[in-house]
C-alpha positions in Angstrom: -58.0 23.8 12.6 -57.8 23.0 8.9 -58.6 25.5 6.2 -58.7 25.1 2.5 -57.0 28.4 1.7 -59.8 30.9 2.2 -60.2 32.8 5.4 -64.0 32.3 5.3 -64.0 28.6 5.4 -62.8 26.6 8.5 -63.2 23.0 9.6 -63.7 22.5 13.3 -62.8 19.5 15.3 -63.7 18.3 18.8 -61.1 20.6 20.4 -62.8 23.7 18.9 -65.7 23.4 21.4 -69.4 23.8 20.9 -70.5 25.7 17.8 -73.5 27.2 19.6 -72.5 29.5 22.4 -74.0 28.9 25.8 -76.0 32.2 25.8 -77.8 31.0 22.7 -79.2 28.0 24.7 -80.6 30.4 27.4 -81.8 33.2 25.1 -79.3 35.5 26.7 -80.6 35.0 30.2 -78.1 34.8 33.0 -80.3 33.8 35.9 -82.8 31.0 36.3 -86.4 31.8 35.9 -87.2 29.7 38.9 -85.2 28.1 41.8 -81.8 28.6 43.4 -79.2 26.1 42.4 -76.2 25.7 44.6 -73.3 23.5 43.4 -74.3 20.8 45.8 -78.1 21.0 45.3 -79.4 17.6 44.1 -81.6 17.5 41.0 -83.8 14.6 40.1 -86.3 14.0 37.2 -89.9 13.8 38.3 -91.3 10.3 37.9 -94.2 9.7 35.6 -93.6 12.9 33.6 -92.9 12.6 29.9 -90.6 15.4 28.6 -91.9 17.2 25.6 -90.1 16.8 22.3 -89.5 20.5 22.1 -86.7 20.5 24.6 -83.2 21.6 23.6 -80.8 18.7 23.3 -79.0 19.9 26.5 -82.3 20.0 28.4 -83.2 16.5 27.3 -79.8 15.3 28.4 -80.3 16.9 31.8 -83.6 15.0 32.2 -81.9 11.8 31.2 -79.0 12.4 33.6 -81.4 13.1 36.5 -83.1 9.7 36.6 -81.1 9.4 39.8 -80.2 12.4 42.0 -77.2 14.3 40.7 -75.6 17.6 41.9 -75.7 20.7 39.9 -71.9 20.5 39.6 -72.2 17.0 38.2 -74.7 18.1 35.6 -72.4 21.0 34.5 -69.4 18.7 34.3 -71.3 16.0 32.3 -72.6 18.6 29.8 -69.4 20.5 29.7 -71.3 23.8 30.0 -70.7 26.8 32.3 -72.6 26.6 35.6 -74.5 29.8 34.8 -75.9 28.2 31.7 -76.7 24.9 33.5 -78.6 26.9 36.2 -80.8 28.7 33.6 -81.6 25.4 31.9 -82.4 23.8 35.2 -84.7 26.7 36.1 -86.6 26.2 32.9 -86.9 22.4 33.6 -88.1 23.2 37.1 -90.7 25.7 35.9 -91.9 23.0 33.4 -92.3 20.5 36.2 -89.8 18.1 34.7 -87.3 18.1 37.6 -87.3 18.5 41.4 -84.5 19.9 43.5 -83.4 18.9 47.0 -81.2 21.2 49.0 -78.6 19.6 51.3 -79.2 20.0 55.0 -77.8 23.1 56.5 -75.1 22.7 59.1 -76.3 24.0 62.4 -72.7 25.0 63.3 -69.5 25.5 61.6 -67.2 22.5 61.2 -64.5 22.1 63.8 -60.8 22.6 63.1 -60.2 18.9 63.7 -62.8 17.9 61.1 -61.3 20.3 58.5 -57.8 18.9 59.2 -59.1 15.3 58.8 -60.7 16.3 55.5 -57.5 17.9 54.3 -55.5 14.7 55.3 -58.0 12.6 53.3 -57.7 14.8 50.2 -54.0 14.7 50.3 -54.2 10.9 50.5 -56.0 10.8 47.2 
């Protein structure tokens, strides 16, 4: 951070982070108005729907990202926003009919120990 000598004036660079805090994007809301968004839920923009120009820049970016299915975790990583904020923004877009969500299929049974060990070996190989 560079200052010109006064304590009231400060110049911010990319490392300082966003100027607007995430809660200002959500109006202080901490839960989505509509929908449940797990980290692995897939989000996709609805085809043939034109987003209004009144969207926040972050919401417009989400719609742009979702032209192909992406997970909630990917949206959060791409926007560099907390997942709680992303979930609220996604809930607003869902309520406006701009996106659809698709939940991953539920496992009918818990994974076996052999499967978990194979996954662990694969992760260690990365």
